[in-house]
Each structure stands twice: as structure tokens, then as C-alpha cells.
KETI-631042 format. One record per atom (N, C-alpha, C): x negated, y, z; residue number from 1. Coordinates in Angstrom, 1 decimal. Layout:
residues N
c1 = X&c2 = Y&c3 = Z&nr = NUM
...
END
This chain:
residues 90
c1 = -11.5&c2 = -12.6&c3 = -19.4&nr = 1
c1 = -10.7&c2 = -12.0&c3 = -18.2&nr = 1
c1 = -8.9&c2 = -12.8&c3 = -18.4&nr = 1
c1 = -9.1&c2 = -13.7&c3 = -17.1&nr = 2
c1 = -7.8&c2 = -14.2&c3 = -16.9&nr = 2
c1 = -6.5&c2 = -14.1&c3 = -16.6&nr = 2
c1 = -5.6&c2 = -13.4&c3 = -16.5&nr = 3
c1 = -4.7&c2 = -12.7&c3 = -16.0&nr = 3
c1 = -3.7&c2 = -13.7&c3 = -15.2&nr = 3
c1 = -3.3&c2 = -14.9&c3 = -15.8&nr = 4
c1 = -2.2&c2 = -15.9&c3 = -15.1&nr = 4
c1 = -3.2&c2 = -17.1&c3 = -14.0&nr = 4
c1 = -2.0&c2 = -16.4&c3 = -13.1&nr = 5
c1 = -2.7&c2 = -17.3&c3 = -12.0&nr = 5
c1 = -2.0&c2 = -18.6&c3 = -11.9&nr = 5
c1 = -2.3&c2 = -20.0&c3 = -11.2&nr = 6
c1 = -1.4&c2 = -21.2&c3 = -11.5&nr = 6
c1 = -1.3&c2 = -21.1&c3 = -9.5&nr = 6
c1 = -0.2&c2 = -21.9&c3 = -9.2&nr = 7
c1 = 0.7&c2 = -22.0&c3 = -7.9&nr = 7
c1 = -1.1&c2 = -22.5&c3 = -7.2&nr = 7
c1 = -1.7&c2 = -23.2&c3 = -7.8&nr = 8
c1 = -3.0&c2 = -23.4&c3 = -7.0&nr = 8
c1 = -3.8&c2 = -22.8&c3 = -6.9&nr = 8
c1 = -4.2&c2 = -22.1&c3 = -7.9&nr = 9
c1 = -4.9&c2 = -20.9&c3 = -7.9&nr = 9
c1 = -4.4&c2 = -19.4&c3 = -6.7&nr = 9
c1 = -3.6&c2 = -19.8&c3 = -6.6&nr = 10
c1 = -2.7&c2 = -18.6&c3 = -5.3&nr = 10
c1 = -2.6&c2 = -18.7&c3 = -4.2&nr = 10
c1 = -2.9&c2 = -20.5&c3 = -4.5&nr = 11
c1 = -2.9&c2 = -21.0&c3 = -2.5&nr = 11
c1 = -4.6&c2 = -20.6&c3 = -1.9&nr = 11
c1 = -5.4&c2 = -21.1&c3 = -3.2&nr = 12
c1 = -6.6&c2 = -21.1&c3 = -2.7&nr = 12
c1 = -7.4&c2 = -19.9&c3 = -2.7&nr = 12
c1 = -6.5&c2 = -18.5&c3 = -3.3&nr = 13
c1 = -6.9&c2 = -17.4&c3 = -3.2&nr = 13
c1 = -6.2&c2 = -17.3&c3 = -1.9&nr = 13
c1 = -5.2&c2 = -17.1&c3 = -1.4&nr = 14
c1 = -4.7&c2 = -16.8&c3 = 0.1&nr = 14
c1 = -5.8&c2 = -17.5&c3 = 1.2&nr = 14
c1 = -6.0&c2 = -18.6&c3 = 0.7&nr = 15
c1 = -7.4&c2 = -19.3&c3 = 1.5&nr = 15
c1 = -8.4&c2 = -18.4&c3 = 1.8&nr = 15
c1 = -8.8&c2 = -18.2&c3 = 0.8&nr = 16
c1 = -10.3&c2 = -17.9&c3 = 0.4&nr = 16
c1 = -10.2&c2 = -16.3&c3 = 0.7&nr = 16
c1 = -9.0&c2 = -15.3&c3 = 1.1&nr = 17
c1 = -9.2&c2 = -14.4&c3 = 1.7&nr = 17
c1 = -9.4&c2 = -14.0&c3 = 3.3&nr = 17
c1 = -8.7&c2 = -15.3&c3 = 4.3&nr = 18
c1 = -8.5&c2 = -15.9&c3 = 5.2&nr = 18
c1 = -10.5&c2 = -16.4&c3 = 5.5&nr = 18
c1 = -11.4&c2 = -17.1&c3 = 4.3&nr = 19
c1 = -12.4&c2 = -16.8&c3 = 4.6&nr = 19
c1 = -13.4&c2 = -16.0&c3 = 4.6&nr = 19
c1 = -13.3&c2 = -15.4&c3 = 3.4&nr = 20
c1 = -14.0&c2 = -13.9&c3 = 3.1&nr = 20
c1 = -13.2&c2 = -13.3&c3 = 3.4&nr = 20
c1 = -13.5&c2 = -12.6&c3 = 5.0&nr = 21
c1 = -12.9&c2 = -11.4&c3 = 5.2&nr = 21
c1 = -13.5&c2 = -10.2&c3 = 4.3&nr = 21
c1 = -12.4&c2 = -8.9&c3 = 5.0&nr = 22
c1 = -13.2&c2 = -7.7&c3 = 4.4&nr = 22
c1 = -14.6&c2 = -7.4&c3 = 4.9&nr = 22
c1 = -15.2&c2 = -7.7&c3 = 5.7&nr = 23
c1 = -16.6&c2 = -7.7&c3 = 5.8&nr = 23
c1 = -17.2&c2 = -8.2&c3 = 5.7&nr = 23
c1 = -17.2&c2 = -9.3&c3 = 4.6&nr = 24
c1 = -18.2&c2 = -10.4&c3 = 3.9&nr = 24
c1 = -18.9&c2 = -9.6&c3 = 2.7&nr = 24
c1 = -20.0&c2 = -9.2&c3 = 2.8&nr = 25
c1 = -20.4&c2 = -8.9&c3 = 1.2&nr = 25
c1 = -20.5&c2 = -9.8&c3 = 0.0&nr = 25
c1 = -20.4&c2 = -9.2&c3 = -0.8&nr = 26
c1 = -20.2&c2 = -9.6&c3 = -2.0&nr = 26
c1 = -18.6&c2 = -10.4&c3 = -1.9&nr = 26
c1 = -17.7&c2 = -10.4&c3 = -1.5&nr = 27
c1 = -16.0&c2 = -10.6&c3 = -1.2&nr = 27
c1 = -15.9&c2 = -11.0&c3 = -2.2&nr = 27
c1 = -15.6&c2 = -10.3&c3 = -2.7&nr = 28
c1 = -15.0&c2 = -10.5&c3 = -4.4&nr = 28
c1 = -15.2&c2 = -10.9&c3 = -5.6&nr = 28
c1 = -16.6&c2 = -11.1&c3 = -5.4&nr = 29
c1 = -17.2&c2 = -12.5&c3 = -6.1&nr = 29
c1 = -17.8&c2 = -13.8&c3 = -5.8&nr = 29
c1 = -17.3&c2 = -13.5&c3 = -4.5&nr = 30
c1 = -17.2&c2 = -15.0&c3 = -3.5&nr = 30
c1 = -15.9&c2 = -15.6&c3 = -3.8&nr = 30
c1 = -14.9&c2 = -14.5&c3 = -3.8&nr = 31
c1 = -13.7&c2 = -15.3&c3 = -4.7&nr = 31
c1 = -13.7&c2 = -15.8&c3 = -5.5&nr = 31
c1 = -13.6&c2 = -14.5&c3 = -6.6&nr = 32
c1 = -13.6&c2 = -15.4&c3 = -8.0&nr = 32
c1 = -14.4&c2 = -16.5&c3 = -8.3&nr = 32
c1 = -15.8&c2 = -16.3&c3 = -7.7&nr = 33
c1 = -16.5&c2 = -17.6&c3 = -8.6&nr = 33
c1 = -15.6&c2 = -18.9&c3 = -7.7&nr = 33
c1 = -15.2&c2 = -18.9&c3 = -6.8&nr = 34
c1 = -14.0&c2 = -20.2&c3 = -5.8&nr = 34
c1 = -13.1&c2 = -20.4&c3 = -6.8&nr = 34
c1 = -12.4&c2 = -19.1&c3 = -7.0&nr = 35
c1 = -11.5&c2 = -19.6&c3 = -7.6&nr = 35
c1 = -11.2&c2 = -20.5&c3 = -8.8&nr = 35
c1 = -12.3&c2 = -20.0&c3 = -9.6&nr = 36
c1 = -12.3&c2 = -20.5&c3 = -10.7&nr = 36
c1 = -11.4&c2 = -19.9&c3 = -11.9&nr = 36
c1 = -11.4&c2 = -20.8&c3 = -13.3&nr = 37
c1 = -10.7&c2 = -20.5&c3 = -14.4&nr = 37
c1 = -11.0&c2 = -19.2&c3 = -14.9&nr = 37
c1 = -12.0&c2 = -18.9&c3 = -14.6&nr = 38
c1 = -12.3&c2 = -17.8&c3 = -15.4&nr = 38
c1 = -12.0&c2 = -16.3&c3 = -14.9&nr = 38
c1 = -11.5&c2 = -16.7&c3 = -14.2&nr = 39
c1 = -11.2&c2 = -15.1&c3 = -12.8&nr = 39
c1 = -12.6&c2 = -14.6&c3 = -13.0&nr = 39
c1 = -12.5&c2 = -12.9&c3 = -13.1&nr = 40
c1 = -13.2&c2 = -11.8&c3 = -12.8&nr = 40
c1 = -13.1&c2 = -11.6&c3 = -11.8&nr = 40
c1 = -14.1&c2 = -10.6&c3 = -11.3&nr = 41
c1 = -14.1&c2 = -9.9&c3 = -9.9&nr = 41
c1 = -12.9&c2 = -8.7&c3 = -9.9&nr = 41
c1 = -12.4&c2 = -7.9&c3 = -11.2&nr = 42
c1 = -11.4&c2 = -7.4&c3 = -11.2&nr = 42
c1 = -10.0&c2 = -7.6&c3 = -11.6&nr = 42
c1 = -10.0&c2 = -9.2&c3 = -12.1&nr = 43
c1 = -8.9&c2 = -10.3&c3 = -11.8&nr = 43
c1 = -8.4&c2 = -10.2&c3 = -10.7&nr = 43
c1 = -9.5&c2 = -10.3&c3 = -9.6&nr = 44
c1 = -9.2&c2 = -10.8&c3 = -8.2&nr = 44
c1 = -9.2&c2 = -9.7&c3 = -7.7&nr = 44
c1 = -9.5&c2 = -8.4&c3 = -7.6&nr = 45
c1 = -8.8&c2 = -7.8&c3 = -6.8&nr = 45
c1 = -7.4&c2 = -7.0&c3 = -7.4&nr = 45
c1 = -7.3&c2 = -7.0&c3 = -8.6&nr = 46
c1 = -6.0&c2 = -6.8&c3 = -9.6&nr = 46
c1 = -4.9&c2 = -7.8&c3 = -8.6&nr = 46
c1 = -5.0&c2 = -8.7&c3 = -8.6&nr = 47
c1 = -4.3&c2 = -9.8&c3 = -7.7&nr = 47
c1 = -4.2&c2 = -9.6&c3 = -6.1&nr = 47
c1 = -5.2&c2 = -9.1&c3 = -5.4&nr = 48
c1 = -5.1&c2 = -8.6&c3 = -4.3&nr = 48
c1 = -4.5&c2 = -7.6&c3 = -4.2&nr = 48
c1 = -4.2&c2 = -6.6&c3 = -5.0&nr = 49
c1 = -3.4&c2 = -5.5&c3 = -5.1&nr = 49
c1 = -2.2&c2 = -5.5&c3 = -5.0&nr = 49
c1 = -1.5&c2 = -6.5&c3 = -6.1&nr = 50
c1 = -0.3&c2 = -7.0&c3 = -6.6&nr = 50
c1 = 0.1&c2 = -7.8&c3 = -4.7&nr = 50
c1 = -0.7&c2 = -8.9&c3 = -4.3&nr = 51
c1 = -0.2&c2 = -9.4&c3 = -3.1&nr = 51
c1 = 0.0&c2 = -8.0&c3 = -2.0&nr = 51
c1 = -0.5&c2 = -7.6&c3 = -2.0&nr = 52
c1 = -0.6&c2 = -6.2&c3 = -0.6&nr = 52
c1 = 0.7&c2 = -5.6&c3 = -1.1&nr = 52
c1 = 1.0&c2 = -5.7&c3 = -2.2&nr = 53
c1 = 2.2&c2 = -4.6&c3 = -2.6&nr = 53
c1 = 3.5&c2 = -5.7&c3 = -2.6&nr = 53
c1 = 3.2&c2 = -6.9&c3 = -3.0&nr = 54
c1 = 4.6&c2 = -7.6&c3 = -2.6&nr = 54
c1 = 4.7&c2 = -8.1&c3 = -1.3&nr = 54
c1 = 3.8&c2 = -7.9&c3 = -0.4&nr = 55
c1 = 3.7&c2 = -7.7&c3 = 1.0&nr = 55
c1 = 4.9&c2 = -7.0&c3 = 1.7&nr = 55
c1 = 4.3&c2 = -6.0&c3 = 1.2&nr = 56
c1 = 4.9&c2 = -4.7&c3 = 2.1&nr = 56
c1 = 6.4&c2 = -4.3&c3 = 1.3&nr = 56
c1 = 6.4&c2 = -4.6&c3 = 0.1&nr = 57
c1 = 8.0&c2 = -5.0&c3 = -0.4&nr = 57
c1 = 8.9&c2 = -5.9&c3 = 0.7&nr = 57
c1 = 8.4&c2 = -7.1&c3 = 0.7&nr = 58
c1 = 8.6&c2 = -8.1&c3 = 1.7&nr = 58
c1 = 9.1&c2 = -7.6&c3 = 3.3&nr = 58
c1 = 8.0&c2 = -6.7&c3 = 3.8&nr = 59
c1 = 8.4&c2 = -5.9&c3 = 4.9&nr = 59
c1 = 9.3&c2 = -5.2&c3 = 5.2&nr = 59
c1 = 9.6&c2 = -4.2&c3 = 3.7&nr = 60
c1 = 10.4&c2 = -3.4&c3 = 4.1&nr = 60
c1 = 11.9&c2 = -3.8&c3 = 4.2&nr = 60
c1 = 11.7&c2 = -4.9&c3 = 3.1&nr = 61
c1 = 13.2&c2 = -5.5&c3 = 3.0&nr = 61
c1 = 14.1&c2 = -6.7&c3 = 4.5&nr = 61
c1 = 12.7&c2 = -7.0&c3 = 5.2&nr = 62
c1 = 13.0&c2 = -7.5&c3 = 6.3&nr = 62
c1 = 13.1&c2 = -9.2&c3 = 5.8&nr = 62
c1 = 12.4&c2 = -9.4&c3 = 4.4&nr = 63
c1 = 12.3&c2 = -11.0&c3 = 3.9&nr = 63
c1 = 13.1&c2 = -11.0&c3 = 2.9&nr = 63
c1 = 14.5&c2 = -10.4&c3 = 3.2&nr = 64
c1 = 15.3&c2 = -10.7&c3 = 2.1&nr = 64
c1 = 15.6&c2 = -10.3&c3 = 1.0&nr = 64
c1 = 15.4&c2 = -11.5&c3 = -0.2&nr = 65
c1 = 15.1&c2 = -10.9&c3 = -1.9&nr = 65
c1 = 16.8&c2 = -10.0&c3 = -1.4&nr = 65
c1 = 16.3&c2 = -8.9&c3 = -2.9&nr = 66
c1 = 17.7&c2 = -8.1&c3 = -2.9&nr = 66
c1 = 17.7&c2 = -7.7&c3 = -2.1&nr = 66
c1 = 17.6&c2 = -7.5&c3 = -0.6&nr = 67
c1 = 18.3&c2 = -6.3&c3 = 0.1&nr = 67
c1 = 18.6&c2 = -5.0&c3 = 0.4&nr = 67
c1 = 17.4&c2 = -4.6&c3 = -0.3&nr = 68
c1 = 17.9&c2 = -3.2&c3 = -0.6&nr = 68
c1 = 18.3&c2 = -2.7&c3 = -1.7&nr = 68
c1 = 19.3&c2 = -3.8&c3 = -2.3&nr = 69
c1 = 20.5&c2 = -3.6&c3 = -3.7&nr = 69
c1 = 21.7&c2 = -3.7&c3 = -2.7&nr = 69
c1 = 21.9&c2 = -3.8&c3 = -1.9&nr = 70
c1 = 23.0&c2 = -3.8&c3 = -1.3&nr = 70
c1 = 24.0&c2 = -2.8&c3 = -1.3&nr = 70
c1 = 25.5&c2 = -3.0&c3 = -2.3&nr = 71
c1 = 26.3&c2 = -1.8&c3 = -2.5&nr = 71
c1 = 27.3&c2 = -1.6&c3 = -1.5&nr = 71
c1 = 27.4&c2 = -3.0&c3 = -0.2&nr = 72
c1 = 28.0&c2 = -2.9&c3 = 0.8&nr = 72
c1 = 27.7&c2 = -1.3&c3 = 1.7&nr = 72
c1 = 26.6&c2 = -0.9&c3 = 1.7&nr = 73
c1 = 26.2&c2 = -0.6&c3 = 2.8&nr = 73
c1 = 26.1&c2 = -0.7&c3 = 3.9&nr = 73
c1 = 26.7&c2 = -1.7&c3 = 4.7&nr = 74
c1 = 27.1&c2 = -3.0&c3 = 5.6&nr = 74
c1 = 26.1&c2 = -3.9&c3 = 5.8&nr = 74
c1 = 26.1&c2 = -4.1&c3 = 7.4&nr = 75
c1 = 26.0&c2 = -5.6&c3 = 7.0&nr = 75
c1 = 26.6&c2 = -6.8&c3 = 6.7&nr = 75
c1 = 25.8&c2 = -7.8&c3 = 6.8&nr = 76
c1 = 26.2&c2 = -9.0&c3 = 5.6&nr = 76
c1 = 26.9&c2 = -9.5&c3 = 6.7&nr = 76
c1 = 28.5&c2 = -10.1&c3 = 6.6&nr = 77
c1 = 29.0&c2 = -11.2&c3 = 7.2&nr = 77
c1 = 29.0&c2 = -12.7&c3 = 6.5&nr = 77
c1 = 27.8&c2 = -13.0&c3 = 5.9&nr = 78
c1 = 28.1&c2 = -14.4&c3 = 5.6&nr = 78
c1 = 27.2&c2 = -15.4&c3 = 6.3&nr = 78
c1 = 26.8&c2 = -15.0&c3 = 7.2&nr = 79
c1 = 25.8&c2 = -16.2&c3 = 8.0&nr = 79
c1 = 24.7&c2 = -16.2&c3 = 8.0&nr = 79
c1 = 24.0&c2 = -15.4&c3 = 6.6&nr = 80
c1 = 22.7&c2 = -15.5&c3 = 6.3&nr = 80
c1 = 21.4&c2 = -15.1&c3 = 7.5&nr = 80
c1 = 20.7&c2 = -16.0&c3 = 7.3&nr = 81
c1 = 19.5&c2 = -16.0&c3 = 8.5&nr = 81
c1 = 18.5&c2 = -15.4&c3 = 8.0&nr = 81
c1 = 18.6&c2 = -14.7&c3 = 6.6&nr = 82
c1 = 17.0&c2 = -14.3&c3 = 5.8&nr = 82
c1 = 16.5&c2 = -13.3&c3 = 6.7&nr = 82
c1 = 15.2&c2 = -13.6&c3 = 6.8&nr = 83
c1 = 14.3&c2 = -12.3&c3 = 7.8&nr = 83
c1 = 14.7&c2 = -12.6&c3 = 9.4&nr = 83
c1 = 15.4&c2 = -13.9&c3 = 9.6&nr = 84
c1 = 15.6&c2 = -13.9&c3 = 11.3&nr = 84
c1 = 15.2&c2 = -14.7&c3 = 11.7&nr = 84
c1 = 14.2&c2 = -15.0&c3 = 12.7&nr = 85
c1 = 13.9&c2 = -16.3&c3 = 13.3&nr = 85
c1 = 14.8&c2 = -17.2&c3 = 13.4&nr = 85
c1 = 14.5&c2 = -18.5&c3 = 13.5&nr = 86
c1 = 15.7&c2 = -19.7&c3 = 14.0&nr = 86
c1 = 15.4&c2 = -19.9&c3 = 15.4&nr = 86
c1 = 16.1&c2 = -19.2&c3 = 16.5&nr = 87
c1 = 15.8&c2 = -19.3&c3 = 17.7&nr = 87
c1 = 16.9&c2 = -21.1&c3 = 18.7&nr = 87
c1 = 17.3&c2 = -21.6&c3 = 17.5&nr = 88
c1 = 17.9&c2 = -22.4&c3 = 17.6&nr = 88
c1 = 17.0&c2 = -24.0&c3 = 18.1&nr = 88
c1 = 15.8&c2 = -23.5&c3 = 17.3&nr = 89
c1 = 14.9&c2 = -25.1&c3 = 17.3&nr = 89
c1 = 13.7&c2 = -25.0&c3 = 18.5&nr = 89
c1 = 14.1&c2 = -23.7&c3 = 19.5&nr = 90
c1 = 12.9&c2 = -24.2&c3 = 20.0&nr = 90
c1 = 13.0&c2 = -24.9&c3 = 21.6&nr = 90
END
């Protein structure tokens, strides 16, 4: 069992999720084999669940790291565009 993931393995994993969607037979086995590095099916499933949790956290905070820790309780006036689309470049 290999629990650490390299950046390359993580990028590959995310790409493989699109290739092997939820309807793919033996999805987790195929992803584990393609990622390599000794990853087991359980490693891949655990990594997927962590990714889901991370995405939920990002969505709930608007994509801003630490935005749920604001002590001011109000909106920021520092001009940060964290979590907002940049409409100026359309």
C-alpha cells in the first residue's frame, strides 16, 4: 500500500477519473493500475474521497483559502478576487 501521491500521479489520477467514469466496469482497478506506483484499489478510493471532500470545502468557501475563518464577519475590502471570475479579460 502506497499512501503518498506525487504531483504527476495526482494529475494523472484526475485525468483518469474523466476517462473511467462511474459507469466503467472495474473503474478503481483500472485507475490504480494506470496510476502505478504500487497504488492499490483502496489507495485510489481513499484518494478519491479526499478529493471529493476538498472540492466540497472549496465550494463551501467560494474557493478562498481560509475564508471560513474570517474574524471581521464582513466582506473584504482588500480588492481580492479570490473565488470570482475576472470579467475584464473577455
